[in-house]
N, CA, C and O atoms as a GROMACS GRO file, in nm:
protein
  316
    1MET      N    1   0.075  -0.091   0.018
    1MET     CA    2  -0.001  -0.008   0.000
    1MET      C    3   0.065   0.125   0.000
    1MET      O    4   0.014   0.220  -0.059
    2ALA      N    5   0.187   0.135   0.068
    2ALA     CA    6   0.287   0.236   0.093
    2ALA      C    7   0.351   0.289  -0.026
    2ALA      O    8   0.392   0.405  -0.029
    3CYS      N    9   0.363   0.194  -0.142
    3CYS     CA   10   0.415   0.217  -0.283
    3CYS      C   11   0.326   0.254  -0.344
    3CYS      O   12   0.379   0.322  -0.432
    4GLY      N   13   0.185   0.256  -0.363
    4GLY     CA   14   0.071   0.281  -0.432
    4GLY      C   15   0.028   0.133  -0.527
    4GLY      O   16  -0.038   0.123  -0.631
    5THR      N   17   0.083   0.048  -0.460
    5THR     CA   18   0.022  -0.112  -0.503
    5THR      C   19  -0.102  -0.134  -0.465
    5THR      O   20  -0.129  -0.132  -0.345
    6PRO      N   21  -0.195  -0.156  -0.560
    6PRO     CA   22  -0.318  -0.229  -0.515
    6PRO      C   23  -0.306  -0.365  -0.459
    6PRO      O   24  -0.249  -0.462  -0.509
    7VAL      N   25  -0.385  -0.352  -0.322
    7VAL     CA   26  -0.357  -0.455  -0.200
    7VAL      C   27  -0.467  -0.578  -0.249
    7VAL      O   28  -0.576  -0.545  -0.296
    8LEU      N   29  -0.432  -0.713  -0.235
    8LEU     CA   30  -0.534  -0.808  -0.200
    8LEU      C   31  -0.490  -0.878  -0.115
    8LEU      O   32  -0.388  -0.947  -0.123
    9THR      N   33  -0.578  -0.868  -0.005
    9THR     CA   34  -0.547  -0.956   0.133
    9THR      C   35  -0.655  -1.053   0.205
    9THR      O   36  -0.773  -1.049   0.170
   10SER      N   37  -0.624  -1.114   0.277
   10SER     CA   38  -0.710  -1.216   0.346
   10SER      C   39  -0.819  -1.147   0.417
   10SER      O   40  -0.800  -1.027   0.436
   11THR      N   41  -0.930  -1.201   0.460
   11THR     CA   42  -1.030  -1.170   0.548
   11THR      C   43  -0.975  -1.209   0.694
   11THR      O   44  -1.054  -1.172   0.781
   12SER      N   45  -0.860  -1.274   0.746
   12SER     CA   46  -0.830  -1.308   0.864
   12SER      C   47  -0.833  -1.193   0.937
   12SER      O   48  -0.943  -1.138   0.951
   13SER      N   49  -0.712  -1.132   1.000
   13SER     CA   50  -0.663  -1.034   1.088
   13SER      C   51  -0.650  -0.897   1.000
   13SER      O   52  -0.630  -0.792   1.061
   14LEU      N   53  -0.658  -0.897   0.880
   14LEU     CA   54  -0.604  -0.797   0.814
   14LEU      C   55  -0.722  -0.686   0.792
   14LEU      O   56  -0.687  -0.568   0.790
   15PRO      N   57  -0.827  -0.711   0.779
   15PRO     CA   58  -0.920  -0.603   0.743
   15PRO      C   59  -0.908  -0.464   0.842
   15PRO      O   60  -0.928  -0.348   0.806
   16GLU      N   61  -0.876  -0.501   0.949
   16GLU     CA   62  -0.870  -0.376   1.062
   16GLU      C   63  -0.751  -0.312   1.019
   16GLU      O   64  -0.744  -0.194   1.053
   17LEU      N   65  -0.638  -0.365   0.941
   17LEU     CA   66  -0.500  -0.267   0.882
   17LEU      C   67  -0.547  -0.196   0.764
   17LEU      O   68  -0.541  -0.074   0.752
   18VAL      N   69  -0.595  -0.277   0.674
   18VAL     CA   70  -0.611  -0.212   0.548
   18VAL      C   71  -0.716  -0.138   0.526
   18VAL      O   72  -0.716  -0.058   0.432
   19GLY      N   73  -0.840  -0.154   0.624
   19GLY     CA   74  -0.977  -0.082   0.604
   19GLY      C   75  -1.026  -0.105   0.467
   19GLY      O   76  -1.026  -0.219   0.421
   20ASN      N   77  -1.073   0.008   0.392
   20ASN     CA   78  -1.144  -0.014   0.277
   20ASN      C   79  -1.050   0.018   0.135
   20ASN      O   80  -1.094   0.055   0.026
   21ALA      N   81  -0.899  -0.010   0.175
   21ALA     CA   82  -0.804   0.011   0.085
   21ALA      C   83  -0.744  -0.117   0.002
   21ALA      O   84  -0.638  -0.120  -0.060
   22ALA      N   85  -0.829  -0.211   0.018
   22ALA     CA   86  -0.772  -0.330  -0.029
   22ALA      C   87  -0.890  -0.420  -0.082
   22ALA      O   88  -1.000  -0.374  -0.055
   23VAL      N   89  -0.890  -0.535  -0.149
   23VAL     CA   90  -0.963  -0.627  -0.206
   23VAL      C   91  -0.954  -0.755  -0.100
   23VAL      O   92  -0.857  -0.830  -0.108
   24LEU      N   93  -1.045  -0.775  -0.015
   24LEU     CA   94  -1.038  -0.906   0.077
   24LEU      C   95  -1.093  -1.014   0.018
   24LEU      O   96  -1.194  -1.013  -0.052
   25VAL      N   97  -1.015  -1.126   0.053
   25VAL     CA   98  -1.056  -1.248  -0.008
   25VAL      C   99  -1.052  -1.345   0.098
   25VAL      O  100  -0.996  -1.312   0.202
   26ASP      N  101  -1.107  -1.466   0.088
   26ASP     CA  102  -1.096  -1.587   0.167
   26ASP      C  103  -0.964  -1.657   0.172
   26ASP      O  104  -0.928  -1.721   0.073
   27PRO      N  105  -0.895  -1.651   0.269
   27PRO     CA  106  -0.772  -1.717   0.210
   27PRO      C  107  -0.749  -1.887   0.226
   27PRO      O  108  -0.645  -1.952   0.230
   28ARG      N  109  -0.876  -1.925   0.234
   28ARG     CA  110  -0.872  -2.069   0.229
   28ARG      C  111  -0.941  -2.107   0.083
   28ARG      O  112  -0.955  -2.226   0.054
   29ASP      N  113  -0.978  -2.017   0.007
   29ASP     CA  114  -1.060  -2.040  -0.082
   29ASP      C  115  -0.998  -2.000  -0.219
   29ASP      O  116  -0.979  -1.880  -0.235
   30VAL      N  117  -0.965  -2.079  -0.316
   30VAL     CA  118  -0.866  -2.051  -0.434
   30VAL      C  119  -0.964  -1.973  -0.531
   30VAL      O  120  -0.913  -1.888  -0.604
   31ALA      N  121  -1.073  -1.990  -0.536
   31ALA     CA  122  -1.175  -1.906  -0.620
   31ALA      C  123  -1.183  -1.776  -0.590
   31ALA      O  124  -1.174  -1.682  -0.669
   32SER      N  125  -1.204  -1.772  -0.451
   32SER     CA  126  -1.205  -1.617  -0.406
   32SER      C  127  -1.084  -1.539  -0.439
   32SER      O  128  -1.089  -1.429  -0.493
   33ILE      N  129  -0.956  -1.610  -0.399
   33ILE     CA  130  -0.830  -1.525  -0.449
   33ILE      C  131  -0.826  -1.516  -0.584
   33ILE      O  132  -0.802  -1.400  -0.617
   34ALA      N  133  -0.841  -1.595  -0.683
   34ALA     CA  134  -0.859  -1.590  -0.813
   34ALA      C  135  -0.940  -1.465  -0.861
   34ALA      O  136  -0.903  -1.379  -0.941
   35ALA      N  137  -1.063  -1.475  -0.791
   35ALA     CA  138  -1.138  -1.345  -0.835
   35ALA      C  139  -1.111  -1.232  -0.778
   35ALA      O  140  -1.122  -1.130  -0.847
   36GLY      N  141  -1.076  -1.221  -0.659
   36GLY     CA  142  -0.998  -1.101  -0.624
   36GLY      C  143  -0.876  -1.044  -0.720
   36GLY      O  144  -0.869  -0.924  -0.746
   37LEU      N  145  -0.791  -1.130  -0.763
   37LEU     CA  146  -0.697  -1.096  -0.839
   37LEU      C  147  -0.737  -1.048  -0.986
   37LEU      O  148  -0.676  -0.961  -1.049
   38LEU      N  149  -0.840  -1.112  -1.028
   38LEU     CA  150  -0.924  -1.076  -1.147
   38LEU      C  151  -0.973  -0.926  -1.152
   38LEU      O  152  -0.957  -0.845  -1.244
   39ARG      N  153  -1.034  -0.910  -1.035
   39ARG     CA  154  -1.110  -0.781  -1.043
   39ARG      C  155  -0.979  -0.651  -1.010
   39ARG      O  156  -0.993  -0.536  -1.052
   40ILE      N  157  -0.892  -0.683  -0.953
   40ILE     CA  158  -0.760  -0.580  -0.938
   40ILE      C  159  -0.714  -0.581  -1.089
   40ILE      O  160  -0.697  -0.470  -1.140
   41VAL      N  161  -0.689  -0.702  -1.172
   41VAL     CA  162  -0.636  -0.662  -1.300
   41VAL      C  163  -0.740  -0.613  -1.416
   41VAL      O  164  -0.718  -0.543  -1.515
   42THR      N  165  -0.834  -0.661  -1.380
   42THR     CA  166  -0.946  -0.584  -1.513
   42THR      C  167  -1.010  -0.486  -1.484
   42THR      O  168  -1.074  -0.435  -1.575
   43ASP      N  169  -1.016  -0.429  -1.359
   43ASP     CA  170  -1.105  -0.332  -1.313
   43ASP      C  171  -0.995  -0.163  -1.308
   43ASP      O  172  -0.924  -0.122  -1.216
   44GLY      N  173  -1.015  -0.118  -1.406
   44GLY     CA  174  -0.911  -0.010  -1.394
   44GLY      C  175  -0.944   0.105  -1.283
   44GLY      O  176  -0.854   0.168  -1.228
   45PRO      N  177  -1.069   0.124  -1.258
   45PRO     CA  178  -1.117   0.212  -1.162
   45PRO      C  179  -1.087   0.183  -1.043
   45PRO      O  180  -1.030   0.260  -0.965
   46LEU      N  181  -1.131   0.036  -1.012
   46LEU     CA  182  -1.078  -0.014  -0.873
   46LEU      C  183  -0.943  -0.008  -0.845
   46LEU      O  184  -0.903   0.042  -0.740
   47ARG      N  185  -0.848  -0.065  -0.949
   47ARG     CA  186  -0.710  -0.024  -0.913
   47ARG      C  187  -0.661   0.113  -0.892
   47ARG      O  188  -0.561   0.134  -0.823
   48ASP      N  189  -0.721   0.198  -0.944
   48ASP     CA  190  -0.670   0.348  -0.937
   48ASP      C  191  -0.743   0.377  -0.794
   48ASP      O  192  -0.655   0.428  -0.725
   49ARG      N  193  -0.852   0.369  -0.724
   49ARG     CA  194  -0.906   0.384  -0.602
   49ARG      C  195  -0.810   0.327  -0.496
   49ARG      O  196  -0.770   0.396  -0.402
   50LEU      N  197  -0.776   0.206  -0.514
   50LEU     CA  198  -0.687   0.112  -0.433
   50LEU      C  199  -0.568   0.198  -0.410
   50LEU      O  200  -0.543   0.239  -0.297
   51ARG      N  201  -0.492   0.226  -0.516
   51ARG     CA  202  -0.389   0.324  -0.520
   51ARG      C  203  -0.411   0.432  -0.409
   51ARG      O  204  -0.346   0.443  -0.305
   52VAL      N  205  -0.503   0.499  -0.446
   52VAL     CA  206  -0.499   0.625  -0.374
   52VAL      C  207  -0.559   0.609  -0.231
   52VAL      O  208  -0.543   0.693  -0.143
   53LEU      N  209  -0.620   0.508  -0.217
   53LEU     CA  210  -0.678   0.495  -0.074
   53LEU      C  211  -0.577   0.398   0.008
   53LEU      O  212  -0.583   0.390   0.130
   54GLY      N  213  -0.498   0.336  -0.058
   54GLY     CA  214  -0.390   0.247  -0.002
   54GLY      C  215  -0.267   0.343   0.049
   54GLY      O  216  -0.204   0.316   0.152
   55LEU      N  217  -0.238   0.462  -0.035
   55LEU     CA  218  -0.147   0.531   0.014
   55LEU      C  219  -0.199   0.626   0.130
   55LEU      O  220  -0.115   0.675   0.206
   56GLU      N  221  -0.319   0.650   0.144
   56GLU     CA  222  -0.365   0.712   0.240
   56GLU      C  223  -0.371   0.637   0.368
   56GLU      O  224  -0.318   0.674   0.473
   57ARG      N  225  -0.430   0.543   0.353
   57ARG     CA  226  -0.406   0.431   0.468
   57ARG      C  227  -0.273   0.403   0.539
   57ARG      O  228  -0.256   0.402   0.661
   58ALA      N  229  -0.171   0.379   0.432
   58ALA     CA  230  -0.035   0.340   0.487
   58ALA      C  231   0.010   0.480   0.553
   58ALA      O  232   0.085   0.475   0.650
   59ALA      N  233  -0.029   0.595   0.507
   59ALA     CA  234   0.039   0.704   0.597
   59ALA      C  235  -0.022   0.718   0.726
   59ALA      O  236   0.028   0.798   0.804
   60LEU      N  237  -0.121   0.652   0.760
   60LEU     CA  238  -0.175   0.659   0.923
   60LEU      C  239  -0.069   0.570   0.987
   60LEU      O  240  -0.069   0.587   1.109
   61TYR      N  241   0.016   0.484   0.949
   61TYR     CA  242   0.102   0.415   1.004
   61TYR      C  243   0.256   0.478   1.017
   61TYR      O  244   0.320   0.521   0.921
   62ASP      N  245   0.294   0.476   1.133
   62ASP     CA  246   0.438   0.538   1.174
   62ASP      C  247   0.519   0.448   1.240
   62ASP      O  248   0.482   0.418   1.354
   63TRP      N  249   0.641   0.388   1.190
   63TRP     CA  250   0.727   0.322   1.260
   63TRP      C  251   0.768   0.377   1.400
   63TRP      O  252   0.762   0.304   1.499
   64ASP      N  253   0.805   0.497   1.407
   64ASP     CA  254   0.822   0.566   1.542
   64ASP      C  255   0.729   0.555   1.644
   64ASP      O  256   0.774   0.527   1.755
   65VAL      N  257   0.592   0.573   1.629
   65VAL     CA  258   0.485   0.560   1.694
   65VAL      C  259   0.457   0.443   1.718
   65VAL      O  260   0.434   0.414   1.836
   66THR      N  261   0.451   0.341   1.618
   66THR     CA  262   0.463   0.208   1.667
   66THR      C  263   0.565   0.142   1.773
   66THR      O  264   0.546   0.066   1.867
   67ALA      N  265   0.683   0.201   1.720
   67ALA     CA  266   0.792   0.162   1.848
   67ALA      C  267   0.784   0.170   1.966
   67ALA      O  268   0.788   0.086   2.056
   68ARG      N  269   0.767   0.326   1.963
   68ARG     CA  270   0.698   0.402   2.126
   68ARG      C  271   0.596   0.317   2.219
   68ARG      O  272   0.610   0.287   2.338
   69ALA      N  273   0.485   0.286   2.124
   69ALA     CA  274   0.381   0.224   2.173
   69ALA      C  275   0.394   0.069   2.243
   69ALA      O  276   0.342   0.028   2.347
   70THR      N  277   0.471   0.009   2.160
   70THR     CA  278   0.514  -0.112   2.158
   70THR      C  279   0.607  -0.119   2.300
   70THR      O  280   0.581  -0.194   2.393
   71SER      N  281   0.704  -0.039   2.297
   71SER     CA  282   0.801  -0.022   2.424
   71SER      C  283   0.722   0.010   2.535
   71SER      O  284   0.748  -0.053   2.638
   72THR      N  285   0.616   0.108   2.538
   72THR     CA  286   0.539   0.129   2.652
   72THR      C  287   0.481   0.007   2.711
   72THR      O  288   0.476  -0.009   2.833
   73VAL      N  289   0.430  -0.092   2.615
   73VAL     CA  290   0.330  -0.196   2.654
   73VAL      C  291   0.428  -0.295   2.696
   73VAL      O  292   0.399  -0.346   2.804
   74LEU      N  293   0.544  -0.340   2.640
   74LEU     CA  294   0.643  -0.417   2.698
   74LEU      C  295   0.695  -0.389   2.832
   74LEU      O  296   0.693  -0.479   2.915
   75HIS      N  297   0.748  -0.259   2.867
   75HIS     CA  298   0.784  -0.196   2.994
   75HIS      C  299   0.666  -0.231   3.110
   75HIS      O  300   0.688  -0.281   3.220
   76ALA      N  301   0.551  -0.197   3.061
   76ALA     CA  302   0.425  -0.195   3.155
   76ALA      C  303   0.416  -0.360   3.187
   76ALA      O  304   0.395  -0.398   3.302
   77ALA      N  305   0.432  -0.442   3.090
   77ALA     CA  306   0.413  -0.604   3.101
   77ALA      C  307   0.533  -0.654   3.212
   77ALA      O  308   0.516  -0.744   3.294
   78ALA      N  309   0.649  -0.581   3.196
   78ALA     CA  310   0.759  -0.643   3.255
   78ALA      C  311   0.747  -0.592   3.423
   78ALA      O  312   0.819  -0.642   3.510
   79ARG      N  313   0.668  -0.509   3.446
   79ARG     CA  314   0.644  -0.466   3.569
   79ARG      C  315   0.580  -0.553   3.674
   79ARG      O  316   0.560  -0.508   3.787
   0.00000   0.00000   0.00000
């Protein structure tokens, strides 16, 4: 997403991460994966929308913020 690449991902734990910026598929269903890939490859407006939404969504995540939050949680758990 951070590179502007349309994303296809599974419906497991990733919907919370990608929001509406990806095509979601059942990771255990080959037909679902194939259909999702086909949508991205053949639907130009969808591809364009996913590029824009993906860049916006990826911008919400910051490694420094994540590292600080992780450090806080780990230090609290160690007490």
